[in-house]
N, C-alpha and C positions, 0 to 999 in steps of 0.2 A: 371174355368172349364178346364179340361184337353183337350189338343189338340189330334185329332185323330192320331193313331200310324203312319200312312204314312206321315202325316204332320210333326210330331216330327222327324222322320227319315230323311226327306228332310231338315229340319232346321239344324240338326246335320251335315249332309253332306255338306251343304252350309257353315256352320260355319268352319268346317274342311278344306274345300277347301280354304276359305278366310285366315285361320290361316297359312296354308302351303304357300300360295302365298305371304303373308306378310313376313314370315320368309325367303322365297327365295329372295324376293327383298332386304332384309337387309343383305343377305349373311350368314344367320344363318344355322348352321347344327345341328340337334338334337343330344342330348348327346349319343344316341344309335347308331349313325352313325359310322360304322367301315370301315377301309380301311386297305389293307395290300400290302406291297411292299418288294421286295427282298433287294433294297437298298433305305434307307431313308436318305436324306441330310437335316440337320437343319441349315438354314441360306442361304440367297441369296446374300451375299457380294462376295468379290473376291474369297475366298477359296471355298464357297459353289457352285458358278456358275462354277468355274474351274473344281471342282471335279464331279459335275453333268454331265458336258460334257464328261468327261473321263468315268464315270460310264455308261452313255448311250451306249458308244461303248462296254463296257465290259458286261453289263447285257441286253441291249435292252431298248429303251426309255420307253416301257409300264411297265417296272419293276422298274423304278426310280421315286421318287417324291422329291420335294424340298418344305420345309415349310418356307415361307417368307411373312411378311405382307406388306412390303413397295412396292409402285407402282413405285418408282424410284431407280435407281442404280447409285451410284456416284463413280467416280475415285478420291478418296480422296487425293492422293499425290499431285495433281495439285492445291489443295486449298492454298498451300504456295504461289503460284504465283498469285492466285485470290485475296488474302489478300493484295498483293502488286500492284495490278492493271495491272499485265502483262497478265492475262487470265481472262476470264469471268466465272462466276459460271455456266451459261448455258452450257458451253463447257464441264463441268465436269460430266454432268448427261445424262443418257438415261433411257428409260422406262425399268422396270424389264422385261416386256413381250418381249422386243427386244433382251435381253441378255440371257433369258431362253432357254436352248437347245430345239429344236422342238421335240414335242412328249412326253416330259418329263412332268409329272403331277406337276403343281404349285398349292400348297395348300396356299391360300392367307390368312393365319392366323399367329398368334403369338404362339410361343411354351410356353405352361403354365407348363407342367410337363413332366419329363422324367423318365421312370420306366425301368431300364435296367434289373431288375430281371424278368420282364414280357415281355421284348422286346416291350414295347409300349411308345407312345408319346401322350399326350393329348394337344390339342390346346385350345385357349381361347374361341372358339365357341362351345366347347364341343365334338369336333370330336376326336375319338380315333384311332390312326394309329399304326398298328403293323408292325414289320420289321424283316428281317433275319440279315441285317447288317446295322449299323448306322454310319453316318459320322457327327460329330458335328463341325459346322463352324459358331457359333453364335456371334463371335466378342466380344467386351468388352462393358462396359457402362460408359458413361460420367457422372460425378457427380458434375455439377456446384453448385448444391444446398449445397454442403459441405463447400463451401466458403460463409461465412456471407455476405449477400447483393446481392447474385446472386441466380437465374439468373435474377432477376428483375432489376439489375443494367444495363443490356444491353439496357434498354429503354432510357438511357441517351446517349448523343453522347460521343465521345472520348474514347470509350471502345469497343474492339472487341475480336473475337477468331477465329482462322483459323481451329478449330476442329469441327465446325458444320455448316451445310449448312444455318441455320438461322442466324448465327453470322459472317460468314467469310467476307461478303461484308461490315460489320460494321468496320472491321479492315481497309479496304482500305478508308472508309469515314473518319475515325479518322486520318489516315495518311495524307490525303488531306487537312483536316481542321487544321492540326498542324501549330501553329505559333511560340511559343517559350516555353521552359520549359523542364520537364522531360518526356521522352518516356520510359515506363517501360515494361519489357518482363519477364514472369514467367515460371517456371517449377515446378510441384507439387511434393509432397512427396509421390508419388505412382508410380507403373509401368505405362508407357504411350505408346501409339502407335506412331511410328516414333519419337524417342527421339531427333532427330536432328531438328525437325521442330520448337520447341520453340525458338531456336536461329536463325534459317534461316530468320525469319521475321524481326529480329533485323538488320541483315546485309542488307537486302532489304530496310528497312526503312531508314537505314544510306545512302544508295545509292540514294534513292529517295530525301531525304533532302538535299543532296549535289547537286543533279541535279537541284533542285528548289531554291537554294540559301538560305536554312533555316538552314543548319547544324551548323553554328556558334552560333545560338541561341538555339541549342538543346543539351540536356544531355541524352545520351542513356544508360540505365541501364538494365542489365540482372541479375535477381535474381533467382538462381537455388537452389533446395533443395539438389542437389548432391554435393559430395565433389570434383568433377572434372568438367572440362568444357565439356569433351566428354570421353567416357569410354575406347577408344582405343588410346594409347599414341601417336602413330604416327600421328594420325589426330588431336588429342588434341594439340600437339605441333604446328601444322600448323595453327590451329584455334587461338591459343594464339598470334601467330605473326599477324593475321588479326586483333584481338582485340586491340593489342598495336598500330599497324599501323594506325587504324581508331579512336583511342581514345574513345573506348567503356569501359564502366564500368561493371566488372563482380563481383558479390558477391555470394560466395558459401554458401551452408547450410542455405539459406533463403527461407522460405515457406509462400506463400500468405494464410492468414487465413480470411481476411475481405476486402471487397470493400465498400467504402463510396462514392457511385457514385455522390451524390448531392454535395459533398464537393471536389470531385476528389481526394480522398485519398485512398491509398492502405496500408494495415497493414500486416506486415511480422513477423513471429516468427523465432527466432534464434535457429536452431536445435541443435546447440552445447552448448547452454545456455538456458535450458528450463525455460519458464516464461518471457524471455526477448523479447520485441516486438519493432518493429520500424515502424513509419508511414512515408510514401513517398507521396508527392503531385505529381500528374501526370497531363500532358496536353494530354497524349496518354497512354492507357494501353492495352496490349495484354495478355489475360489470357489463359493459358493452364490448363484445368480443371483436378481435381483429377479423376482417372479412376479405375475401379474395374471390377471383373468377371461378366459374364452374370448371371442374377438371377436364371434362369432355371437350369444352370449347378450347381451353388452354392447350390441350394436347392435340389440336387439330389445326389445319391451315386457316381456319376461320378467325382465330384469335389475333389480336395485335401483339405488340412486344410484351405487354404486361399480361396477356392472356384474356382480355375482355374481347367480346364479339365486335369486330371491326366494321362499323356501319357508317354510311353517309348520314350525318346528323340531321339532314332535312328530309330525306326520302325514307330512311330506315332500311334501305337496301344495302346489301353487303358491297363493300368497296371492290372486291375481286371476283366475287361469284354472283352474277345478276339474278340467279334464280333462288338466292338465299336472302332472307329477311330476318330481322330481330326486333325484340321488344323487351323492355323491362330491365331488371337488375343485372342481367348478364351482359349488357351492352357496354360500349365505351362512350355513350352520348354524354356530353359534358354538362349534365344537369343532375341534381340530387335524385336518388333512387327512391321514388314513393309511388304509392297506388294511384295518386292523382296524375303523376307522369304517365303511368301505364294506360290510364283512360284517355288522356290526350293523344298518346302515341297510337292507340288502337284505331282511332278514327282516321288518322293520317296514313297509317300502314294499310288499312283497308282500301283507301283511295289509290295509294301507290300500286298495290297489286292489281286492282281493277283496271288501271291504266296500262300496266305492263302486259296484261292479258289481251289488250286490244292493240298491242304494239305502239302505244302512245307514251310520251314522256310524262312522268309524274308531275302534276301541276300544283299540288298542295304541299306546303312545306311546314315541318314541325319546328315551332319557334322555341322549343325547350321548356314550355310551360310546365310548371310543377307547383305543388301546394304542400304546405306543412302547417296543419292546425297545432299551434304551440299552446298546449294545455298549461295554464298557470295556476289553476286551482280546481276544486271540484265543481265549479260553475262558471269558469271564465276561460276564454281562448283568444289568443291573438292569431288571426288567420293570415299567414304568410303566403303570398302567391307571387311568383316571378318567372322570368324567362332566362334564355341562354346568356343574355348580356347582364344579368344580375339586376335588372330593373323590375320594380314592382309591377305586376300585371293583375290587378285586383278585379274581382268579379262584381263587387258591390260598390255603389257610388258613395262609399263612406270611408273614413280612415281605418283601415283594418289593422293598423299597428296598435290600436287601443284594445284593452282587454274587454271582451264582451260576453254576456251571459248567452245571448242568442247563438253565437258562434260555437259555444260549448254544446248546446243542444243539437246543433248541426253535426258536430263531430261525433257525439255519443249516440245520437238516435236516428238522424236522417241519413248520414253517410253509410252506416251498415246496410240499411235498407236499399240505398241506391246501388251499393256494391253487389248485393245478392241478386237483385231483380233488374238492375240496369247494366252494369259493367260486365257481369259474367255472361249475360245473355246477348252481349254484343249490341246493346242499345244505348249505351252512354259513352260518348267520345270526349268528355270533358265540357267545361262550362262556357267555351268560347261563344256560342250563339247567344247565351243568356247574358253574357258580359256586354256583348254589343247592344243588346236590347236595353239593358239596365243603364248603359252609358250613352244612350241615344241623345244626341244634341250636346254632349259634353265633349271637350277636347281631350 
């Protein structure tokens, strides 16, 4: 028998209320939900948070939103030291809520689709957000799965990676458990973030094994896909001196393709002789994973042929969509992907956007400045700084290719403070003003 009309209406209302409550508790936003912001920032990493802080000052907090699914924000450059036991992983992280600029809308979702023709972004919960201006700061993606035997190989001891929060402590464990044999460190055949990091852990491991009296039983091997130890000759020469002095083995053009964790074997292909492979047994293995562009950028008209965000390298404005901008690891800027590059880019991008809002042409150009503090021991660093041309662009009026204790303290103690309190608040745009001041009167 049919229910009375008033009973059916009540049942429907009750069901609708339950449905909405359930959806609310799971963080679901219905597909028809729409939001609009003057400035939409995609990504809550270093570039996204730094730019949202700057955009809050430019547009007002209520006009800015950040799309970021992660509850935690990490200062990743310190993971080099975490993997060597010099810092804790807990010290590298803070809640995303604590670094998000106050008043700015945090959309706690993942970017699913970017449509620059319609000025819209769709998130994985079905929300559609429209924008007047867009900053893409989505970072890159790690691809451990492109190496046969990974990521499941990380379940075994003796293998770690400083490139993810899940595996960085495994590096330290593997180093502590080392007894004798080969310690192998890899660099993949793809673009990577912080290209110095894969060899920094080798130098730190060497220092740790010397300190613990195990170095004489260890053979440290650095297998890199690159044809050079480091891209900038001045610093590469200094690093070759370190390598020779400490009896480290460097093999160029060797790319890790498989890990047999149960046998403790790593398989490398010789990039100069296609088809030729070599198996190396290891007591410790540090893996730098292949990396690639963010899938949302790659799957949109914003990507170049390889899938990286296609920007003008001087203004950081998109080449085809003038209301779209980018920063950091997701871009195709021809400079290494580092936090130092993000800092310099943030100052330039802020200037570019302020000019465009006034219908003026951008007048400040990004020169490709980036920095890589090459940690060579537990108390020394070679501070590499350079630009798009590959020329050193050093902040201090000294030879930074020398190992220095003061540079280690800057890397380990000063830079994290500058990151949390300067860069993420949109107050640090790189060392250019200080460089000019320190080099006053010098050619």
